[in-house]
N, C-alpha and C positions, 0 to 999 in steps of 0.2 A: 504494500500500500504506500502510495506516495506521501511524503511528509506533509505537504500542504493539505491534502485531504484529511490526514490524521489530525492535524492541528485544527482544522475546521470542525471535525467531529468533537474534539476535546472542548472547543469553545461553544458548542451547541447549548450546553447548560452551565456555562461559566466554570468549567473545571470540576463539575460534580457528576456523580454517577446518575444516569438517567432513571435508575430504578429506586435506589435507597436514598439518594441525595447526599451521600458521603462525599466530601471533598477528596479528589484523587490527584496525585502528581501525574504530570503528563507522561513521564516515562513508565509509570505503573498502570496507566489506563489501558484497558482492553476494549477493542471495538467489537460490539455485539451487533448481530443482524436482528433487527426488530422482528421481521418476518424471517424465520430460520431458513438458511440455505437448503437444508435437506428437505424442506417442504415446498421447494420451488415448483415442483410438478403440479401443485394445486393452482398456482397462479403464474404460469410461464410468461405472462405479459409484463410482470413486475420485474424490474431490474434489481436483483437482490443486493448488488454492490453499489446502488445509487445512494447518494448522500442522505436522502430522506429515510432510507432503510437502515442507516448506520447509527448506532447509539453509543455514547461513551459509557463505559461500565467499569466498576471496580471488579477485582478478581473474584471476590466471593459471590457477587450477584451473577457474573457471567458464567461461572462454573455451575451454580445452582440452577440458573435458568436453562442452561444447556441448549437443547434444540426445541424448547417449548415456545409456543406462542405466548404472548403476555397474559392472555386470559387463562390459559392452561396453568401457567406459573402462578398466577394470582390464586387459583384454587389450591395448588400445592402449598403455598404460603399460609393460606387460611387453615389448613389442616395441621400445620406444624405444632400448634399448641396441644392438639389432641395427641400427637405422637410424643411430645415432651412429657405429658402426664403419665405415660407408660414408663418413663425413666425414674428409677427409685430416687436418685439424687435430686432431681427436679421436684418430684412429689414431696420429698422431705423438706426441701427449701420452701415450697409452697405452704406446707403445714406449719412451719415455724415462722411464717410471715416474712421470709427473706426475699421472696419474689411475689408478685401479684399479677394475676391475669386480668387484663382490662380489655373488654371487647372493643375492637375498632376495625373499621374497614381497611383493606389493603389498598392504599392509594400510592401509585408510583410517583416519583419526583417529577417526571415529565408531564404527568397529568396535573400536578399542582402548578406547573409553570405554564399550562395552557397550550402545550404543544400537541 
């Protein structure tokens, strides 16, 4: 990927991950395909490497999102508290008041920015 395109993707959300909103260093930014490349056969008319389809991402979000569409990933994120409750350490921390579960919708940073 050309450096100018990579810099433009980085600047898209002011140096923040398009998903979690965490500030990321340029050299640590990963470029995510909003519509995953491996699903390109569903929409062959869309250029998967077009600027509009490229999102700045932190490593953790990019690895977890993997090849999911954002709506699929949102559903997986919604279920993560259910999975955490099955972990004995998390459940114990919850019972002792060290953590608290607060219901909130999963809203990506790019949605908050109006993109």
